[in-house]
PAKOLKE-708567 format. One record per residue: residue in one letter; x, y, z of N, C-alpha, C in turn. Coordinates in steps of 0.2 Angstrom, whole numbers, plus 2048, in hexadecimal, padded with zeros to 3 digits. Layout:
BEGIN
AXYZXYZXYZ ...
***
This chain:
BEGIN
M8607F18B685F7ED8AF8597F08AC S85A7F28A68547F58A28507EF89E V84A7F089E8467EC89B8437EF895 S8447EB88F8427EE88883A7ED888 R8377F28858307F288582E7EE87E Q82A7E987E8287E68788227EA874 I8237EB86E81E7EF86A8197EA867 K8137EC86980E7E886680C7EA85F A80C7E585A80A7E78538037E8853 L8017EC84F7F97ED84D7F77E7849 T7F17E684A7ED7E08477E87E3842 P7E57DE83E7DF7E083A7D97E283E P7D87DF8437D27E18487D47E884B D7DA7EA84C7DC7F084F7DA7F684A I7DC7F48447DA7F983E7D37FA83D A7CF7F483D7C87F483C7C57F8842 A7C77F88487C47FB84E7C680384D Q7CA8058497CB80C8487C6810844 K7C180C8417BB80F83E7B8815841 G7B881B83E7B58218417B9824847 Q7BF8218487C382484D7C982884A A7CF82884D7D482C84B7D6829844 P7D782E83F7D982B8387DF826838 I7DE8228347E381C8337E981E82E V7EF81E8307F482082C7F881A828 C7F881B8227FA81581E7FF818819 L80581481880981681280C80F80F T80F81080981280A807819809809 A81C8048088248038098267FD805 Y82C7FD80382E7F77FF8357F4801 T8387F880683F7F680983F7F7810 T8447F38138457F481A8467FB81D P84B7FE81A84C80581D84680A81D M84280981883C80D81783780B81C A83680581D831802822833804829 Q83980582B83C80783183A80E832 Q83A81282D83881982E83181A82F L82D81682B82581782C822814832 D82680F83582280B83A82080F840 E82481484282281884881B81C847 H81A81E84081582383F80F82083C C80F81A83980A817835806811839 D8008118387FC80B83A7FC805836 V7FC80782F7FD80182A803803825 V8077FE82480C7FF81E80A7F9819 L8097FC8138077F780E80D7F6809 V80E7F08078137EE80280E7EE7FC G80E7F37F880A7F47F280D7F17EC D8097EF7E880B7EC7E180E7F27DD S80D7F87DF8107FE7DC8177FD7DC V81A7F97E08217F77E08247F67D9 G8207F37D58227F27CE8247F87CB M8207FD7CB8218047C88268087CC V8268087D282A80C7D683180A7D7 M8328037D88398007D983B7FC7D3 H8377FA7CF83A7F67C98397F97C2 G8367FF7C28358027BC8317FF7B7 L82C7FC7B98277F97B58217FE7B3 P81E7FD7AD8198027AB8138027AF S8117FC7B280B7FC7B680C7F67BB T8077F57BF8077F07C48067E97C2 L8047E87BB8027E27B98087DD7B8 E80E7DF7B88147DA7B78177D87BE V8147DA7C38167D97CA8157D17CB T8197CE7CE8187C77D08187C57D7 L8157BF7D98157BD7E081C7BD7E3 D8217BB7DF8287BB7E282A7C27E4 M8287C77E082A7CE7E18277D07E8 M8217CF7E881D7D17EE8207CD7F5 V8227C77F48257C37FA82C7C77FC M8307C87F68367CB7F88367D27FC H8317D67F98317DD7FC82D7DC803 G8287D88038247D78098297D480F K82E7D080E8337CE8138377D4815 A8397D881083D7DE81283A7E2816 V8337E48158307E881982E7E6820 R82D7DF82082B7DC8278317DD82B R8377DD82983D7DD82D83E7E4830 G83A7E982D83B7F082F8357F2834 L8307EE83582A7F083982A7ED840 Q8277F18458267EE84B81F7EF84D K81C7F584B8157F784E8107F7848 A8127F984280D7FA83D80A7F383A L8047F38388017ED8358047ED82E L8077E782C8097E68268047E2821 V8037E681C7FE7E38178027E2810 V8017DD80D8047DC8067FF7DB801 D8007DE7FB7FC7DE7F57FD7D77F2 M7F77D47F07F77CE7EC7F77D17E4 P7FD7CF7E17FE7D17DA7F97CF7D5 F7F87D27CF7F47D07CA7F57C97C8 G7EF7C57C77EF7BE7C57F07B97CB S7F17BC7D17F27B77D77EC7B57DB Y7E67B87D97E07B77DD7DA7B77D9 E7DA7B97D37D47BA7CF7D07B47CD E7D47AF7CC7D27A87C97CD7A57CD S7CE7A47D37C97A17D87CB7A37DF P7C67A27E47C87A27EB7CD79E7ED Q7CE7987EA7D37937EC7DA7967EA Q7DA7987E47E179B7E27E37A17E6 A7DE7A57E87DF7AB7EC7E27A97F3 F7DE7A37F67E17A17FC7E879E7FC K7E979A7F77F07977F67F579D7F6 N7F47A27F27F97A77F17F97AC7F7 A7F47AD7FA7F37B28007F77AE806 A7F67A88077F97A480C8017A480B H8037A380580A7A480380D7AA805 L8097B080380C7B680580C7B780C M8077B58108087B681780D7B281B R80E7AC8188137A781B81A7AA81A E81B7AC8138227AE8128247B5814 T81F7BA8158217C081781F7C281E G81B7BE8218197C08288147C6828 C8117C782380C7CD8238067CA827 A8027CF8297FC7CE82D7F57CE828 A7F67D08227F07D181E7F27D1817 V7EE7D08127EF7D180B7EA7D6808 K7EC7D98037E77DE8007E67DC7F9 L7DF7DC7F67DE7DA7F07D97DF7ED E7D97DF7E67D47E47E37CE7E17E1 G7C97E57E17C27E37DE7BD7E37E3 G7B67E47E17B17E57E57AC7E07E5 V7A67E07E37A17DB7E37A37D57E0 H7A77D57DB7A97CF7D77AF7CB7DB M7B27CE7E07B77CB7E47B47CA7EB A7AE7CB7ED7AC7CA7F47AC7C37F6 G7AA7BE7F17AB7B77F37B27B57F5 T7B67B87F17BD7B67F37C07B97F9 I7BE7BF7FB7BF7C28017BC7BE807 E7B67BC8067B37B880B7B67B180C F7B87AE8077BC7A88077C27A880B L7C67AE80A7CC7AF80D7CB7B0814 V7C77B58167C67B781D7C47B1821 A7BF7AC81E7BD7A68227C37A2823 R7C87A28207CE79E8217D47A1824 G7D27A78277D77AA82B7DC7AF828 I7DA7B18227DE7B681E7DB7BD81E P7DD7C28227DA7C88227DB7CC81C V7D67CF8197D67D28137D57DA813 M7D97DE8107D77E580F7D57E5807 A7CF7E88067CC7E87FF7CF7EF7FC H7CE7EF7F67D07F57F27CB7F67EC I7C77FC7EC7C27FD7E77C38047E4 G7BF8067DF7C080C7DC7C580B7D6 L7CA80F7D57CF80E7D07D48087D3 T7D38027D07D77FD7D27DD7FC7CC P7E37FE7CE7E87FE7C97E97F87C5 Q7E87F27C87E97EC7C47E37EB7BE G7DE7EF7BF7D97EF7B97D97F57B5 V7DF7F97B57E07FF7B17DE7FE7AA N7E07F87A77DE7F879F7D77F879E G7D37F57A37CC7F57A27C97FC7A3 F7CC8007A77CA8077A97CB80B7A3 G7D080979F7D380E79A7D781379D G7DB8127A27DF8177A57DE8187AC Y7E281C7B07E181D7B77DC8237B8 K7D68217B77D08267B77CD8257BE V7CA82B7C07C582B7C67BF8277C4 Q7BE8237CA7B881E7CA7B38207CE G7AC81F7CC7A78207D07A38277CF R7A482A7C97A18307C779A82E7C4 G7958327C578F8317C278B82B7C4 A7898277BF7858217C178981C7C3 A79081C7C27958177C57958177CD A79381C7D079381D7D77908177DA D78A8157D87868107DB78A8097DB K78E8087D67928027D57988027DB L79B8087DC7A08087E179D8077E8 R79780A7E97948097EF7928027F1 A7907FE7EB78F7F77EC7957F37ED D79B7F57EA7A17F27EB7A47F37F2 A7A37F97F57A57FA7FC7A17F6801 K79A7F58007967F28047987EA804 A7997E87FD79B7E17FC7A17DE800 V7A67E27FF7AD7E08027AC7E180A A7A87E680D7A77E68147A37E0816 A79E7DE81379A7D881579E7D2814 A7A37D28107A77CC80F7AC7CB814 G7AD7D08187B27CF81E7B87D381D A7B97D78187BF7DB8187C07DF81E F7C67E08207C67E58267C77EC825 A7C87EE81E7C97F481C7C97F4815 V7C77FA8127C77FB80A7CA801808 V7CF8008037D28068007CD8097FB L7CC8107FB7C88137F67CD8177F2 E7CE8157EB7D38197E77D081D7E2 K7D28237E17D08287DC7C88287DB V7C58297E17BD82A7E17BB8317E3 P7B68337E07B483A7E27B383B7E9 A7B58417EC7B58427F37AE8417F6 E7A98437F37A28427F67A083B7F6 L7A28377F17A08307F17A482C7F6 A7AB82E7F77AF82B7FC7AC82C803 E7AA8328047A783480B7A083080C D79C82F80779682B807797824809 I79C82180579E81A8067A181980D T7A581E8107A881D8167A281D81C K79D82181B79882182079381B81F A79381881978F81281879180B81A I79880B81B79B80481C79E804823 S79E7FE8267A07FD82D7A87FC82E I7AB7FC8287B37FB8297B6801826 P7BC8028297C08088277C180981F S7C080F81D7C28118167C9814816 I7CD8128117D48158117D481980A G7D581F80A7D48238047DB824801 I7DB8247FA7E18267F67DE8297F0 G7DE8307F07DA8347EB7D38337EC A7D18337F37CA8337F47C88397F9 S7C68387FF7C483D8037C783E80A A7C884480D7CB8448137C6841819 A7C08408177BB83D81B7BC83581C C7C08328187C282B8187C582A81F D7C48248217C78228287CF822828 G7D28228237D98228227DB82481B Q7E282581B7E58278147EB823813 I7EC82280C7F381E80A7F5822804 L7FC8228048008247FE8068207FD V8088207F780E81C7F58148217F8 V81881E7FD81D8228008228257FC D8248227F68288257F282582B7EE D81F82B7ED81B8317EA81B8377EF M8198357F581983B7FA81F83E7FC L82583A7FB82B83C7FD82F8407F7 G82C83F7F182F8427EB83583E7E8 I8358387EA83A8337E78388307E0 F83182E7E082F82C7DA82B8327D6 T82E8347D182C83A7CE82A8397C6 Q8298337C48288327BD8218357BB F81C8357C08168387BF81383A7C6 K80F83F7C780C8417CD8058417CD P80183C7CF7FA83D7D07F78437D3 K7F28457D27EF84B7D57EE84A7DD F7ED8447DF7EC8437E67F28427EA V7F88437E77FE8427EB8008497ED K80284A7F380584F7F680C84E7F8 R8118527F58188517F681A8547FD Y81C85080281E852808825854808 A8298518038308538038328527FB Q8388547FA83A8547F38418507F3 L84184A7F58478467F684A8447EF G8468447EA8498427E484E8487E1 E84C84E7E28508537E18568537E5 L8558527EC85B8527F086084C7EE T85D8477EC8618417EA8658437E4 G8628467DF8668487D986B84D7DB D86A8527DF86F8577E18758537E4 A87384F7E987984B7EC87D8477E8 V87A8447E387E83F7DE8828447DA K87F84A7D888384F7D48898517D7 A8888537DE88E8557E289384F7E3 Y8918497E48968437E489A8437DE A8968437D88998427D289F8477D1 E89D84D7D28A28537D18A88527D6 E8A784F7DC8AD84E7E18B18487DE V8AE8437DC8B283E7D98B68407D3 R8B38437CF8B78457C98BC84A7CA T8BC84E7CF8C18537D18C68507D7 R8C484A7D88C88477DE8C884A7E4 A8C284E7E68C18517EC8BE84C7F1 F8BC8467EE8BA8417F38BD83A7F0 P8BF8367F48BF8367FC8C483B7FF E8C383E8048C78428088CB83E80D P8D08408108D483C8158D083881A Q8CB83C81D8C78398228C283381F H8C28328198BE82D8168C3827814 T8C98278158CE8228138D181F819 F8D581A8188D981681E8E081781D K8E48178238EB8178238EE810823 S8F480F8218F78098218FA808828 
***
């Protein structure tokens, strides 16, 4: 009689303990099949609010709702056994007050089964992070280019150059002191990202930052070449699935129009 081995899911403390150890592998996912593909290889799977642009065709993340995050969070949860599931808190769901943040974070965790939430902001969000952590909600922070603040930045620009570097250092130290178990550094100069990584006690997760970060994250549809509307400099395409999909659909359309499909092996006899 065979005994199935139960897989232990990673936890926020497990990820925090990887500081300075083997690099932490993180990718996004929005669906069950993709989550199943990522689970074996990733330490963290994030349901990012990038889902609005990648899956729903929205112009930015600002129109993403809590209900959308719940729907995709549930789907990804069904596909994971090992990886830590983190779900983004969408724009407008946490900025008003720590109490608002707790209510919506608790809702996300209860509905999706995620183990942690991610929110954007540094010094000005430290109080909210501390409030959530004290009430049992693990938080991954996100500083540097924070897409929900794109209008204030005037576009998707590199953050932390020149005199602005000190602000990012302060943001990183503030979220670490507030109890975040990790922090995403997005579109930050490599030297600054390396300095921040050395200066804080929690793992840094780079996206357009430095290979010296404690881990890396990309939008999976970007790195697979599925989402091709634009390609940030920091994205490496590990496949061209968008092109393969186009070729496959073209071949299907031609076979349907010439009645080459379906063939006898694809049909049923009476």
